[in-house]
TIMI-291945 format. One record per residue: chain; residue in one letter; x, y, z of N, C-alpha, C in turn; residue number from 1. Coordinates in Angstrom, 3 decimals, m for minus. Example, Ala and Ser with C-alpha at 12.3 -4.5 7.8 and 13.67 -1.06 7.14 Angstrom:
! TIMI-291945
NODE cadena residuo     n_xx     n_yy     n_zz    ca_xx    ca_yy    ca_zz     c_xx     c_yy     c_zz num
NODE      A       A   13.190   m5.690    7.800   12.300   m4.500    7.800   13.200   m3.300    7.800   1
NODE      A       S   12.850   m2.250    7.080   13.670   m1.060    7.140   12.900    0.030    7.870   2
END
This chain:
! TIMI-291945
NODE cadena residuo     n_xx     n_yy     n_zz    ca_xx    ca_yy    ca_zz     c_xx     c_yy     c_zz num
NODE      A       M   10.327  m12.262   m2.688    8.944  m11.386   m2.979    8.866  m10.953   m1.551   1
NODE      A       N    8.013   m9.783   m1.686    7.965   m7.991   m1.086    5.930   m8.367   m0.605   2
NODE      A       V    6.216   m7.988    0.157    4.099   m7.444    0.653    3.933   m6.185    0.846   3
NODE      A       T    3.150   m5.272    0.473    3.075   m3.693    0.998    1.853   m3.042    0.967   4
NODE      A       S    1.844   m2.087    1.470    0.547   m1.891    1.322   m0.357   m0.458    0.296   5
NODE      A       A   m1.295   m0.926   m0.044   m1.641    0.062   m0.672   m2.783    0.436   m0.327   6
NODE      A       G   m3.114    1.868    0.608   m3.937    1.764    0.985   m5.301    0.225    1.629   7
NODE      A       D   m6.938    0.080    1.034   m7.190   m0.891    2.251   m6.688   m2.109    1.094   8
NODE      A       R   m5.786   m2.748   m0.286   m4.917   m3.325   m0.755   m3.176   m4.247   m0.560   9
NODE      A       L   m3.561   m4.260   m1.195   m1.440   m6.122   m0.282   m1.276   m5.467   m2.308  10
NODE      A       V    0.040   m5.571   m2.015    0.997   m5.657   m3.209    1.728   m6.194   m3.266  11
NODE      A       V    1.889   m8.061   m3.493    2.969   m8.718   m3.523    3.416   m8.025   m5.096  12
NODE      A       T    5.547   m7.272   m4.293    6.061   m8.135   m5.687    6.893   m8.877   m5.757  13
NODE      A       V    7.380   m9.660   m6.992    7.802  m10.375   m7.411    9.387  m10.118   m8.412  14
NODE      A       S    9.655  m10.580   m7.609   11.288  m10.723   m9.013   11.555  m11.959   m9.279  15
NODE      A       G   12.913  m11.708   m9.941   13.577  m12.707  m10.543   12.940  m13.757  m11.475  16
NODE      A       E   13.236  m15.472  m11.156   12.499  m16.466  m12.353   11.410  m16.628  m11.239  17
NODE      A       L   10.885  m17.102  m12.053    8.966  m17.696  m11.757    8.920  m19.744  m12.208  18
NODE      A       D    9.690  m20.424  m11.651    9.720  m21.995  m12.172    9.215  m23.266  m10.918  19
NODE      A       L    9.000  m23.897  m11.324    8.792  m25.063  m10.295    9.451  m25.324   m9.153  20
NODE      A       D   11.117  m24.485   m9.413   11.636  m24.618   m7.406   11.382  m23.594   m6.616  21
NODE      A       C   10.094  m22.574   m7.626    9.609  m21.687   m6.300    7.984  m21.790   m5.776  22
NODE      A       T    8.303  m23.259   m6.434    6.409  m22.879   m6.580    6.236  m22.694   m5.396  23
NODE      A       Q    6.560  m23.349   m4.411    5.603  m24.180   m3.080    6.018  m22.133   m2.598  24
NODE      A       Q    6.832  m21.430   m2.277    7.147  m19.810   m1.988    6.061  m19.115   m2.004  25
NODE      A       L    5.688  m19.101   m3.425    4.466  m18.189   m4.297    3.468  m18.930   m4.221  26
NODE      A       H    3.290  m19.997   m3.401    2.270  m20.072   m3.421    1.944  m19.605   m1.537  27
NODE      A       R    2.753  m19.490   m0.696    3.070  m19.313    0.826    2.890  m18.124    0.614  28
NODE      A       T    2.920  m17.938   m0.325    2.896  m15.585   m0.456    1.803  m15.264   m0.675  29
NODE      A       L    1.937  m15.598   m1.589    0.487  m14.820   m2.394   m1.178  m15.212   m1.462  30
NODE      A       S   m1.190  m16.744   m0.562   m1.835  m17.395    0.080   m2.270  m16.429    1.519  31
NODE      A       H   m0.893  m16.041    2.671   m0.370  m15.664    3.404   m0.944  m13.612    2.861  32
NODE      A       A   m0.943  m13.848    1.646   m1.235  m11.897    1.661   m2.657  m11.677    1.201  33
NODE      A       L   m3.238  m13.160    0.307   m4.505  m12.860    0.217   m5.844  m12.892    1.577  34
NODE      A       E   m5.159  m13.576    2.419   m6.048  m13.703    3.558   m6.045  m12.857    4.493  35
NODE      A       H   m5.089  m12.549    3.982   m4.684  m10.886    5.341   m5.003   m9.586    4.169  36
NODE      A       A   m5.252   m9.346    2.948   m6.255   m8.377    2.787   m7.504   m7.799    1.511  37
NODE      A       D   m7.729   m6.776    2.790   m8.917   m5.948    3.233   m9.918   m6.034    1.304  38
NODE      A       A   m9.199   m6.300    0.744   m9.813   m5.753   m0.271   m8.971   m6.818   m1.328  39
NODE      A       D   m8.238   m5.876   m2.805   m7.962   m6.885   m3.373   m6.782   m7.039   m3.499  40
NODE      A       L   m5.819   m7.511   m4.269   m4.685   m8.458   m3.927   m3.946   m8.224   m5.596  41
NODE      A       E   m3.116   m7.194   m5.088   m1.803   m6.659   m6.904   m0.722   m7.903   m6.437  42
NODE      A       L   m0.619   m7.541   m7.520    0.499   m8.666   m8.030    1.652   m8.037   m9.330  43
NODE      A       D    2.600   m7.070   m7.944    3.109   m6.866   m9.119    4.549   m7.839  m10.058  44
NODE      A       L    5.031   m7.723  m11.520    5.908   m8.587  m11.961    6.746   m7.513  m12.829  45
NODE      A       A    6.878   m6.628  m12.570    7.368   m6.410  m13.184    9.336   m6.330  m13.082  46
NODE      A       G    9.754   m7.147  m12.158   10.830   m7.418  m11.998   10.548   m9.286  m12.206  47
NODE      A       V   10.314   m9.927  m12.575   10.635  m11.116  m12.822   10.884  m10.900  m14.923  48
NODE      A       A   11.232  m11.944  m14.512   12.329  m12.147  m15.646   11.951  m12.916  m16.926  49
NODE      A       F   11.372  m14.334  m15.939   10.930  m15.538  m16.766    9.963  m15.743  m15.974  50
NODE      A       C    8.464  m17.224  m16.126    8.067  m17.109  m15.936    7.322  m18.931  m16.674  51
NODE      A       D    7.133  m20.163  m16.393    6.222  m21.209  m17.080    4.927  m21.129  m16.267  52
NODE      A       C    4.134  m22.366  m17.090    3.344  m22.586  m15.906    3.001  m23.132  m14.750  53
NODE      A       S    4.259  m23.922  m14.411    3.834  m24.340  m13.043    3.845  m23.365  m12.070  54
NODE      A       A    4.150  m21.641  m12.219    3.694  m20.474  m11.728    2.417  m19.889  m11.929  55
NODE      A       L    1.889  m19.954  m13.326    0.745  m19.608  m13.475    0.442  m20.826  m13.108  56
NODE      A       N    0.413  m21.961  m13.388   m0.697  m22.904  m12.170   m0.869  m22.368  m10.987  57
NODE      A       V    0.093  m22.195  m10.199   m0.656  m20.802   m8.812   m1.227  m20.231   m8.515  58
NODE      A       L   m1.202  m19.178   m9.698   m2.019  m17.791   m9.186   m2.601  m18.120  m10.570  59
NODE      A       L   m2.933  m19.062  m11.132   m4.317  m19.393  m11.133   m5.806  m20.139  m10.220  60
NODE      A       H   m4.484  m20.629   m8.779   m5.313  m20.480   m8.488   m5.455  m20.178   m6.720  61
NODE      A       I   m4.503  m18.885   m6.722   m4.499  m17.983   m5.960   m5.663  m17.614   m6.482  62
NODE      A       R   m6.331  m16.470   m7.532   m7.237  m15.811   m8.090   m8.217  m16.716   m8.073  63
NODE      A       R   m8.522  m17.880   m8.221   m9.503  m18.645   m7.609  m10.160  m19.364   m6.102  64
NODE      A       L   m8.925  m18.960   m5.236   m9.191  m19.001   m4.353   m9.976  m17.193   m4.080  65
NODE      A       A   m9.672  m16.259   m4.707   m9.908  m14.546   m4.355  m11.008  m14.434   m4.629  66
NODE      A       H  m11.423  m15.228   m5.644  m12.973  m14.879   m6.092  m14.190  m16.366   m4.637  67
NODE      A       T  m13.629  m16.640   m4.365  m14.119  m17.277   m3.516  m14.490  m16.756   m1.968  68
NODE      A       D  m13.343  m15.770   m1.488  m13.615  m14.772   m0.835  m14.324  m12.860   m1.437  69
NODE      A       A  m14.875  m13.428   m2.329  m15.252  m11.717   m3.237  m14.465  m10.317   m2.808  70
NODE      A       K  m13.299  m11.435   m3.920  m11.407  m10.245   m3.773  m11.167  m10.602   m5.084  71
NODE      A       S  m10.316  m10.150   m5.843   m9.666  m10.316   m6.798   m7.999  m10.334   m7.044  72
NODE      A       L   m7.895  m10.932   m7.804   m5.955  m11.023   m7.897   m6.005  m10.096   m9.328  73
NODE      A       I   m5.341   m9.813   m9.523   m4.755   m8.017  m10.587   m2.888   m8.044  m10.830  74
NODE      A       L   m3.012   m7.525  m11.672   m1.672   m7.624  m12.109   m1.590   m6.586  m12.073  75
NODE      A       R   m0.349   m5.308  m11.307   m0.298   m4.702  m10.680    0.395   m3.522  m12.779  76
NODE      A       A    1.618   m4.966  m12.926    3.026   m4.569  m13.295    3.298   m6.447  m13.780  77
NODE      A       T    3.485   m5.965  m15.112    4.126   m7.672  m15.324    5.902   m7.100  m16.157  78
NODE      A       R    5.908   m8.038  m16.966    7.341   m7.694  m17.955    7.405   m8.663  m19.147  79
NODE      A       P    7.723   m8.427  m20.119    7.021   m8.695  m21.569    6.747  m10.609  m21.299  80
NODE      A       A    7.989  m10.640  m20.656    8.004  m12.270  m20.587    6.841  m13.426  m20.052  81
NODE      A       V    6.302  m12.602  m19.309    5.326  m12.831  m18.740    3.802  m12.754  m19.383  82
NODE      A       K    3.281  m11.738  m19.733    2.254  m11.104  m20.967    2.567  m12.009  m21.950  83
NODE      A       R    3.505  m12.662  m22.679    3.500  m13.517  m23.345    2.821  m14.700  m22.830  84
NODE      A       L    3.638  m15.515  m22.025    3.331  m15.970  m20.964    1.636  m16.452  m21.667  85
NODE      A       M    0.760  m15.603  m21.119   m0.286  m14.840  m20.186   m1.148  m14.642  m22.102  86
NODE      A       T   m0.445  m14.211  m22.697   m1.181  m14.633  m23.948   m2.215  m15.506  m24.891  87
NODE      A       L   m0.012  m16.259  m24.419   m0.464  m18.447  m25.315   m1.473  m19.056  m25.154  88
NODE      A       T   m1.340  m18.740  m23.573   m1.959  m19.811  m23.035   m3.062  m19.336  m22.166  89
NODE      A       D   m4.443  m17.592  m22.696   m5.128  m16.924  m23.238   m5.891  m17.195  m21.613  90
NODE      A       T   m4.923  m16.981  m21.007   m5.166  m16.589  m19.070   m4.830  m14.522  m19.161  91
NODE      A       L   m4.503  m13.778  m20.009   m4.009  m12.245  m19.249   m5.500  m11.878  m19.271  92
NODE      A       P   m6.659  m12.003  m20.160   m7.836  m11.383  m19.384   m7.914  m11.869  m18.358  93
NODE      A       L   m7.761  m12.993  m17.700   m7.980  m13.621  m16.534   m7.424  m12.336  m15.302  94
NODE      A       F   m6.224  m11.641  m14.667   m5.826  m11.473  m14.242   m6.023   m9.796  m15.139  95
NODE      A       A   m6.396   m9.105  m16.081   m6.118   m7.821  m16.619   m7.453   m6.901  m15.701  96
NODE      A       P   m7.200   m5.664  m15.501   m7.983   m4.537  m14.846   m8.610   m4.229  m15.635  97
NODE      A       D   m8.950   m2.848  m15.455  m10.821   m2.598  m15.996   m9.235   m1.972  m17.762  98
NODE      A       S   m8.578   m1.400  m17.450   m7.354   m1.245  m18.482   m6.496   m0.844  m18.888  99
NODE      A       A   m6.135   m1.551  m19.758   m4.829   m1.886  m20.426   m3.791   m0.590  m20.097 100
NODE      A       G   m2.618   m1.676  m19.601   m1.386   m0.381  m20.278   m1.116   m0.997  m21.490 101
NODE      A       S    0.462   m0.184  m20.725    1.115   m0.492  m22.662    2.163   m2.281  m22.362 102
NODE      A       D    3.120   m2.077  m23.090    3.612   m3.031  m22.907    4.739   m4.027  m21.411 103
NODE      A       E    5.064   m2.735  m21.953    6.266   m3.471  m20.858    4.828   m3.171  m19.134 104
NODE      A       G    3.492   m3.443  m18.736    2.625   m3.645  m18.152    1.135   m3.548  m17.674 105
NODE      A       L    0.453   m3.264  m16.839   m0.729   m3.079  m16.522   m1.107   m2.167  m15.651 106
NODE      A       A   m1.964   m0.648  m16.351   m2.165    0.051  m15.043   m3.543   m0.783  m14.180 107
NODE      A       A   m3.160   m0.486  m13.076   m4.151   m0.457  m11.953   m4.864    0.605  m12.085 108
NODE      A       P   m6.139    0.092  m11.069   m6.858    0.865  m11.643   m7.007    2.084  m10.452 109
NODE      A       S   m6.934    2.847   m9.859   m6.876    4.156   m9.141   m7.461    3.763   m7.965 110
NODE      A       K   m8.744    2.994   m7.603   m8.843    2.356   m6.522   m9.869    0.759   m6.862 111
NODE      A       P   m9.696   m0.159   m5.740  m10.275   m1.584   m5.972  m11.738   m1.624   m6.081 112
NODE      A       A  m12.747   m2.905   m7.348  m13.950   m2.146   m7.791  m14.166   m3.824   m8.097 113
NODE      A       H  m15.281   m4.122   m7.883  m15.975   m5.155   m7.186  m17.108   m5.391   m8.174 114
NODE      A       P  m16.920   m5.626   m9.999  m17.522   m5.900  m11.189  m19.285   m6.554  m10.798 115
NODE      A       T  m20.495   m5.736  m11.319  m20.880   m7.233  m11.114  m21.216   m7.894  m12.100 116
NODE      A       Y  m20.708   m9.126  m12.044  m21.139  m10.137  m13.028  m22.329  m10.243  m13.279 117
NODE      A       S  m22.597  m10.809  m14.692  m24.316  m10.932  m15.455  m24.337  m12.450  m14.913 118
NODE      A       S  m25.392  m13.099  m15.717  m24.687  m14.493  m15.978  m23.658  m15.366  m16.625 119
NODE      A       S  m24.024  m14.416  m18.292  m23.046  m14.720  m19.244  m21.464  m14.390  m18.912 120
NODE      A       D  m21.756  m13.296  m18.604  m19.718  m13.313  m17.954  m19.797  m14.125  m17.677 121
NODE      A       L  m19.690  m14.786  m16.535  m19.614  m16.052  m15.159  m18.855  m16.474  m16.861 122
NODE      A       A  m20.523  m17.195  m17.225  m20.074  m18.561  m18.077  m18.465  m18.588  m19.161 123
NODE      A       A  m18.913  m16.844  m19.411  m17.809  m17.414  m20.196  m16.628  m16.744  m19.618 124
NODE      A       E  m16.642  m16.271  m18.221  m15.039  m16.309  m17.874  m14.407  m18.292  m17.602 125
NODE      A       N  m15.719  m18.661  m16.524  m15.149  m19.905  m16.477  m15.315  m20.608  m17.607 126
NODE      A       A  m16.076  m20.797  m19.147  m15.201  m21.644  m19.980  m13.746  m21.010  m20.287 127
NODE      A       Q  m13.713  m19.227  m20.127  m11.999  m19.223  m20.564  m10.868  m19.761  m19.781 128
NODE      A       L  m11.139  m20.107  m17.963  m10.928  m20.407  m16.868   m9.984  m21.951  m17.013 129
NODE      A       R  m11.361  m22.787  m18.553  m11.568  m24.299  m17.818  m10.838  m24.491  m19.539 130
NODE      A       R  m10.225  m23.506  m20.440   m9.675  m23.828  m21.683   m8.275  m23.579  m20.949 131
NODE      A       A   m8.110  m22.473  m20.078   m6.442  m22.076  m20.113   m5.757  m23.631  m19.316 132
NODE      A       L   m7.114  m24.327  m18.575   m6.449  m25.722  m17.315   m6.089  m27.086  m18.474 133
NODE      A       R   m6.803  m26.625  m19.524   m6.443  m27.713  m20.191   m5.869  m27.412  m21.569 134
NODE      A       T   m5.522  m26.307  m21.638   m3.878  m25.467  m22.056   m2.373  m26.012  m21.810 135
NODE      A       R   m3.453  m26.151  m20.090   m1.850  m25.750  m19.323   m0.586  m26.996  m19.506 136
NODE      A       A   m1.828  m27.190  m19.399   m2.105  m29.080  m18.455   m0.904  m30.020  m20.241 137
NODE      A       T   m1.947  m29.917  m21.721   m0.709  m29.866  m22.435    0.440  m29.324  m22.675 138
NODE      A       I    0.732  m28.336  m22.143    2.122  m27.735  m22.258    2.911  m28.667  m21.981 139
NODE      A       D    2.060  m28.353  m20.546    3.361  m29.407  m19.111    3.863  m30.855  m19.449 140
NODE      A       M    3.303  m31.603  m20.237    3.922  m33.064  m20.597    4.000  m33.019  m21.880 141
NODE      A       A    4.069  m31.311  m22.600    4.809  m30.788  m24.162    5.963  m31.302  m23.551 142
NODE      A       R    5.877  m30.901  m22.299    7.461  m29.769  m22.284    8.573  m31.165  m20.916 143
NODE      A       G    7.642  m32.262  m20.707    8.098  m33.289  m20.106    8.639  m34.039  m21.177 144
NODE      A       M    7.932  m33.931  m22.242    8.872  m34.886  m23.215    9.797  m34.382  m23.950 145
NODE      A       L    9.541  m33.757  m24.207   11.073  m32.722  m23.947   12.079  m32.461  m23.280 146
NODE      A       M   12.187  m32.204  m22.007   12.601  m32.983  m21.624   13.025  m34.293  m21.711 147
NODE      A       S   12.522  m35.154  m21.746   13.501  m36.160  m21.693   13.675  m37.707  m22.833 148
NODE      A       S   13.700  m36.535  m24.289   14.117  m36.548  m25.448   14.799  m36.119  m25.966 149
NODE      A       F   15.272  m35.325  m25.344   16.754  m33.828  m25.441   17.370  m33.082  m24.150 150
NODE      A       H   17.039  m33.431  m23.625   18.165  m33.837  m22.218   17.924  m32.012  m21.929 151
NODE      A       L   17.122  m31.944  m21.496   16.723  m30.027  m21.079   16.262  m30.358  m20.039 152
NODE      A       T   16.463  m29.103  m19.992   15.941  m28.541  m18.319   14.629  m28.207  m18.004 153
NODE      A       P   13.685  m28.139  m17.172   12.030  m27.306  m17.346   12.438  m25.638  m18.105 154
NODE      A       Q   13.290  m24.683  m17.697   12.709  m23.283  m18.511   13.730  m23.324  m19.998 155
NODE      A       Q   14.617  m24.871  m20.276   14.882  m24.434  m21.546   13.869  m25.164  m22.019 156
NODE      A       S   12.804  m26.330  m21.840   11.897  m27.179  m22.733   10.744  m25.898  m22.966 157
NODE      A       W   10.363  m24.909  m22.778    9.812  m23.821  m22.387   10.424  m22.537  m23.546 158
NODE      A       Q   11.922  m22.747  m23.579   11.920  m21.560  m24.436   11.846  m22.545  m25.593 159
NODE      A       V   12.003  m24.028  m25.701   11.695  m23.838  m27.103   10.701  m24.371  m27.602 160
NODE      A       L    9.687  m24.226  m26.699    8.486  m23.940  m27.050    8.207  m22.636  m27.593 161
NODE      A       V    7.763  m22.105  m26.608    8.378  m20.953  m27.112    8.799  m20.062  m28.230 162
NODE      A       T    9.991  m20.310  m28.316   10.735  m19.965  m29.968   10.035  m20.873  m30.742 163
NODE      A       T    9.410  m21.796  m30.986    8.757  m22.363  m31.920    7.347  m21.722  m32.214 164
NODE      A       S    6.896  m21.613  m31.277    5.261  m20.998  m31.669    5.315  m19.276  m32.243 165
NODE      A       Q    7.242  m17.824  m31.785    7.110  m17.525  m32.704    7.355  m17.704  m33.683 166
NODE      A       H    8.150  m18.297  m34.078    8.782  m18.575  m35.275    7.292  m19.160  m36.679 167
NODE      A       S    6.926  m20.027  m36.280    5.339  m20.529  m36.911    4.880  m19.920  m36.646 168
NODE      A       N    4.506  m19.183  m36.277    2.772  m17.912  m35.466    1.649  m19.482  m35.575 169
NODE      A       T    2.222  m20.258  m34.217    0.605  m21.577  m34.217    1.584  m21.141  m32.339 170
NODE      A       K   m0.277  m21.313  m32.267   m0.865  m21.234  m30.576    0.709  m22.512  m29.294 171
NODE      A       L    0.467  m22.112  m28.760    1.827  m22.530  m28.317    0.668  m24.771  m27.118 172
NODE      A       H   m0.968  m23.773  m27.295   m1.349  m24.952  m27.038   m1.241  m26.400  m28.167 173
NODE      A       L   m1.448  m25.334  m29.667   m1.339  m26.620  m30.680   m0.511  m26.957  m31.225 174
NODE      A       I    1.399  m26.664  m30.350    2.145  m27.168  m30.814    2.891  m28.021  m29.641 175
NODE      A       A    1.905  m28.156  m28.747    2.337  m28.877  m27.527    0.812  m29.765  m28.287 176
NODE      A       N    0.181  m29.666  m28.926   m0.686  m31.415  m28.714    0.191  m31.951  m29.753 177
NODE      A       A    0.232  m31.378  m30.978    0.821  m32.041  m31.513    2.582  m32.817  m31.727 178
NODE      A       L    3.194  m32.240  m30.548    4.307  m33.043  m29.829    3.339  m34.102  m28.997 179
NODE      A       L    1.978  m34.264  m28.692    1.913  m35.920  m27.679    1.411  m36.816  m28.474 180
NODE      A       Q    0.861  m36.249  m29.035    0.202  m37.157  m30.897    1.323  m37.508  m31.819 181
NODE      A       T    2.710  m37.878  m31.170    3.819  m38.255  m31.138    4.122  m39.485  m31.309 182
NODE      A       A    3.476  m39.519  m29.541    3.781  m40.537  m28.306    2.916  m41.257  m29.100 183
NODE      A       D    1.611  m40.899  m30.261    1.198  m42.471  m31.072    1.713  m42.987  m32.369 184
NODE      A       G    2.834  m42.175  m32.560    3.784  m42.648  m34.342    2.911  m41.562  m35.289 185
NODE      A       R    2.163  m40.774  m34.916    2.334  m39.972  m35.720    3.526  m38.746  m36.069 186
NODE      A       T    3.389  m38.075  m36.728    4.532  m37.377  m37.466    4.532  m36.230  m36.730 187
NODE      A       L    5.203  m34.955  m37.222    5.119  m33.710  m37.058    5.300  m33.002  m38.947 188
NODE      A       P    4.586  m32.314  m38.392    3.979  m30.981  m39.852    5.521  m30.715  m40.359 189
NODE      A       D    6.375  m30.831  m41.441    7.678  m30.405  m41.851    8.079  m28.972  m41.576 190
NODE      A       P    7.375  m28.367  m41.415    7.114  m26.782  m40.522    7.739  m26.715  m39.249 191
NODE      A       L    6.988  m27.034  m39.130    6.817  m27.761  m37.469    8.358  m28.044  m37.149 192
NODE      A       A    7.605  m28.642  m37.492    9.673  m29.811  m37.004   10.617  m29.809  m37.696 193
NODE      A       G   11.071  m28.994  m38.524   11.372  m27.608  m38.736   12.396  m26.862  m37.300 194
NODE      A       H   10.906  m26.104  m37.324   11.525  m25.172  m36.467   11.316  m25.310  m34.650 195
NODE      A       L   11.449  m26.859  m34.693   11.083  m27.407  m33.329   12.733  m27.480  m33.340 196
NODE      A       A   13.203  m28.028  m34.594   15.170  m28.218  m33.928   15.706  m27.420  m34.016 197
NODE      A       T   15.439  m26.148  m34.540   16.134  m25.024  m34.809   16.612  m24.232  m33.269 198
NODE      A       A   14.569  m24.963  m32.627   14.494  m24.616  m31.546   15.935  m24.866  m30.574 199
NODE      A       V   15.703  m26.269  m30.572   15.783  m26.781  m29.755   17.431  m27.186  m29.494 200
NODE      A       Q   17.954  m26.438  m31.276   19.160  m25.783  m31.229   20.273  m24.771  m30.866 201
NODE      A       A   19.282  m24.414  m30.357   19.327  m22.814  m29.974   19.255  m22.383  m28.145 202
NODE      A       H   18.378  m23.849  m27.615   17.961  m23.609  m26.139   18.704  m24.635  m25.736 203
NODE      A       G   18.783  m25.128  m26.477   18.713  m26.457  m25.526   20.461  m27.427  m25.903 204
NODE      A       N   20.455  m28.448  m25.348   21.973  m29.324  m26.393   22.159  m30.699  m25.885 205
NODE      A       P   21.348  m31.153  m27.138   20.283  m32.213  m27.736   22.244  m33.341  m28.273 206
NODE      A       A   22.849  m33.156  m27.776   23.505  m34.612  m27.143   24.635  m34.396  m26.646 207
NODE      A       A   24.365  m34.348  m25.733   23.996  m34.040  m23.935   23.341  m35.392  m23.754 208
END
């Protein structure tokens, strides 16, 4: 992780994989950068090949701290893996600048700007954030079930959920919720169960 200056803004560049093992370092780096940023804090994730919900939890927390200081945490650039996570969890708009970029990243504004929010804007954003927090918790619990049942690593469990979501054309949090309901004796719908089994075979080692 690297922190550089861009005018009166700071840019945090992150590369590699963002998972549970690096969340403390990510939190420390972003917290320190936010504390020393005079204006907005930009996040360059163009070098991140994998990101899970534990890292997203850190980003959401830092975003809330930034708003408390009348600052913004925005994405300068991102990779498809990160964009997919934020799309599946409905959190991408919370980090997007005014103008969206291509599939390879997000275009950053030329100058930092703090838009004026109406009460309806704030209510909509708060509702979106609460929804994201609820779905993230459900997804994390579902990943725990997959890890326990199929001896998967945290990254493998995430890949299983994402692959199942893509192949079944079902939102990630809906799959996670269906998995949690199996703890009460319910069964997964046949098409979804088939996609999940195929994903486990592709990404994990169920015989372990």
